[in-house]
N, C-alpha and C positions, 0 to 999 in steps of 0.2 A: 504493500500500500504506500509506503514511504517513497518507493521508486516511482510510483505513478504520480504522486504529488510533485515530486522533483521534476518529472518530465514536463508538467504543465506550468512550472514556475518560470517567470521571465528570467533570462540568463544574463542580467546586467552585470553580475559579478564575474562573468567570463568574457563577454564580448567587449565591454568598455575597457577593461585593462589591456586586452589584446590590441584594440584600436589605438589606445594611448601609446602602447609600445611601438606600434607601426609608425605613428606620427613622430614620436621622439627619434626613432631610427632614421626616418627620412630626413629629419633635420640634421642629425649627426653626419649622415653620408654627404649631405649638401655642404656642410661646414668643412668636411674633410676634403671634398673636391676643391673647394676654394683654397684651402691650404696647399693642395697639390699644384694648382695652376699659378699660385703666388710665389712658389719657390723656383729658383733657377738651378738648384743642385740636383743632378740626375740621380744620385744615390738616395737622396731624401725623397725624391718622387717615387722611387721603387718601394720604399718603406711605407709611404703614405698610400700608394696604390694597394698594397697588401691589406691595409686597414679598410679601404673602400670595398675590396673584394670580400672581406670578412663581414662587413656590415650588410652587403647585398645578400649574403647567405642568411644572415640573421633575419632580414626582411622576408626572404622566402619562407623561412621557418614560421614566422609570425602569420603570414598569409595562409600557409598550410593549416595552422592551428585554427584560424578563423573559419576556414572552409570545413574543417573537421567538426567544430562545434556546431556549425550550421547544419550539418548532416545528422547530428545527434539530437538536436533540440527542436521541439515543435514550436515553443513560444520564444520569441525574440524581442529585443528592446525596440526595434523598428523593422520595417518591411524586409523580408528575406532578400529580395532582389536588390535593395539598397545596400544591405550589408555586403553582398557579393560585389556590387559595383564599387563601393568605397574601398574595400580590401584590394580589389584589382587595380584601381586607380592609384592608390598609394604605393602599391608594389611596382607599378609601371614607372613611377617617379624614380624610385631607387634603381630600377633596371637601366633606365636611360642615363642616369648619373654614372652608374658603373660602366655602361657602354662608352661614355665620353672618356673616362679615365683609361679604359682598356685600349681604346684607339690611340690615345696619346702614347701609351706604352708600346703598343705594337708598331706604331709608325716611328718610334724613337724620336719624338718631336723635341727639339732643343729649345726653339723660341716659341713662347706662348704669347699670341698677340693680345692686345688690350681688350678687344671685343669679347674674347673667351673669358677673360677675367671679369669683365662687366656682367656678362650673363651668369657667371658663377655667383657673383654677389647678389644678383636678382633672385637666383635660385634659393639662396640662404634666406632672403627676406620672405619669399613665397612659402618655403617650408616652415619657417617660424610661424606664419599665419595658419598653415595647415595644422601644425601642432597645437596652437592655441584653440582653434575651432573644434578640433576633435575632442579636446578636454571638456568643452562645453556641452557635448552630446550626452553626458551623464544625466543632466538635470533639465536642460533647456531653460534654465532660470535666467540666463543672460544671453538671449538670442541675438542681441545687438552685436556681441563679440563675433558670433559666427557670420552674421550678415556683413559686417565691416571687413572681416578677414577675407571673405569671398570677393568683395569689391577690390581690395588691395591685390589679391592674387590675379584677378582679371587685368588690373592695371599693369602689374608686373609682366604678365604675358605679352601685353601690347608693347611695352618698352623693349622686351627681349626680341620681339619681331622686328622692331625698328633697328635695333643694334645689329641683328643678324643680317637683314637686308642690306644695310649700309656697308657692313663688313665684307659681304660677298661681292658687292659692286666694286669695292676698293681692291679686293683680291684680283678680280679680272682686269682691273685697270692698271695695277702697279706690279703684281707678282709675275716675274718673267720665268721663274722655275716652275714648269708644269707639275712636277711631282709634289713640290711643296704646296702648290695651289690646291691640289687634290687633297692632300693631308689636312690642310687648314679648313677647307670647305667641309670635309666629312665630319671633323670634330665640331665645327660650328653647327652643322645640321643636327648632330646628335644632342648637343647640349641645349639647343633651341627646342628640340623635341621634348626634352625633359620639362621645359617650362610649359609646353602644351599639355603635358600630363598633369602638371600642377593645376592648370585650369580645369581639366577633367575632374580632379578632386573637388574643386570649388563647385562645379556644376552638380555633382552628387550631393555635396553638403547642402546646397540650396534646395535640392529636391527633398531631402530629409527634413529640412527646416520647414518647408511649406506643408508637408504632411503631418508634422508632429508639434509644431510650435503653437 
């Protein structure tokens, strides 16, 4: 009988801590990427990359745990499809941040251009807002925090789009080494995609807010 009651009890004690871990991990991996692109020392970058790789695996484990809890529990703190969408979107942010760092390592990039650093800074700001907004999902007592965070995330994505477009245009105008152009463009595309995924998180958060606030 206790197992039956447990089955129908909302699993706030399981889902919310997992989402908060995912949000915190996304922020950590964004901060670590910024550290990586801000250093000029190749050996330091290797060490920092290993930490990014570790954090990406941590994110995968958290996402797997959320999906596992979703399959085990009938009652959830908010709609099942929104739980799945939010977990996937946050995991995508970490994946593209890792993809950015991985390309930098594989391509043995020596010079990191300023637009990459700028987008990395925007990513930290956006992931900070993701972390704050996710923490507010426990109670929905301060919905303004979630709404304002989503607005800032959308604004950050627009800024990243502008930085990316201008950076690619300048690459084609001034970069004479075709191989270096390809390297820089691919890294720029991947890091900009990470900001798109942050916007996806904001979109899911707004959906949850509309349904539950």
